VOGU-3710 file (C-alpha; in Angstrom, 3 decimals, decimal comma):
1> mkdtleikva> 20,112/5,855/-58,495  23,493/6,561/-56,929  21,850/8,959/-54,468  19,274/6,333/-53,533  21,996/3,769/-52,880  23,946/6,266/-50,780  20,839/7,037/-48,737  20,140/3,345/-48,244  23,757/2,740/-47,206  23,589/5,685/-44,791
11> vleerlvqan> 20,344/4,359/-43,317  21,841/0,888/-42,946  24,974/2,320/-41,312  22,815/4,304/-38,861  20,798/1,181/-38,046  24,046/-0,708/-37,491  25,288/1,985/-35,101  21,970/1,909/-33,243  21,995/-1,883/-33,089  25,545/-1,870/-31,700
21> halelqakay> 24,539/0,741/-29,132  21,514/-1,353/-28,162  23,753/-4,416/-27,771  26,134/-2,444/-25,546  23,228/-1,315/-23,361  21,890/-4,844/-23,204  25,322/-6,186/-22,234  25,579/-3,601/-19,432  22,111/-4,542/-18,209  23,059/-8,249/-18,188
31> eyrlenlnhs> 26,269/-7,475/-16,322  24,337/-5,476/-13,718  21,806/-8,277/-13,265  24,516/-10,913/-12,960  26,351/-8,855/-10,342  23,111/-8,557/-8,363  22,459/-12,279/-8,689  25,971/-13,112/-7,534  25,593/-10,763/-4,583  22,256/-12,344/-3,712
41> aekmskmqet> 23,747/-15,825/-3,984  26,597/-14,873/-1,635  24,132/-13,347/0,801  21,976/-16,495/0,756  25,026/-18,707/1,285  26,054/-16,674/4,320  22,504/-16,838/5,699  22,348/-20,610/5,223  25,511/-21,037/7,288  23,582/-19,840/10,342
51> yltkeayelr> 20,633/-22,198/9,856  20,292/-25,574/11,522  19,523/-28,601/9,453  16,255/-30,338/10,220  18,130/-33,363/11,563  20,247/-31,231/13,916  17,154/-29,395/15,137  15,234/-32,610/15,777  18,176/-34,142/17,636  18,604/-31,093/19,861
61> hatletkida> 14,854/-30,842/20,377  14,661/-34,482/21,457  17,575/-33,929/23,859  15,830/-30,920/25,376  12,578/-32,856/25,734  14,456/-35,600/27,574  16,059/-33,068/29,913  12,728/-31,360/30,564  11,107/-34,712/31,363  13,908/-35,509/33,831
71> imkltyvglg> 13,542/-32,102/35,504  9,771/-32,545/35,730  10,217/-35,960/37,385  12,660/-34,482/39,900  10,216/-31,662/40,591  7,364/-34,095/41,219  9,544/-36,251/43,466  10,649/-33,131/45,357  7,056/-31,983/45,801  6,089/-35,455/46,970
81> iilatefflk> 8,872/-35,429/49,572  7,801/-31,985/50,778  4,151/-33,030/51,061  5,059/-36,262/52,851  7,352/-34,373/55,243  4,620/-31,820/55,933  2,089/-34,578/56,588  4,405/-36,441/58,990  5,426/-33,272/60,771  1,779/-32,329/61,329
91> ffik> 1,010/-35,837/62,590  4,001/-36,039/64,987  3,902/-32,457/66,219  0,334/-32,710/67,587
//
């Protein structure tokens, strides 16, 4: 019976060693994953610094649309002046 108890104790001690080793490996794996997550979070934060908010984009877009409309109006007025000048020059030159 003493031999059986010694064998059982030895088996339990081996299982304990294996369980501790498994816990160490698991802890290393968690540490590795957390480091990767932290790195990814830092990377995402840096990327987000370069993005425009929707409100900022819409404001700038509206400003550009206004400027484009003003340029288009000036272009049409300029073309109208050129056409009118051409018409009058043709009429008075003959």
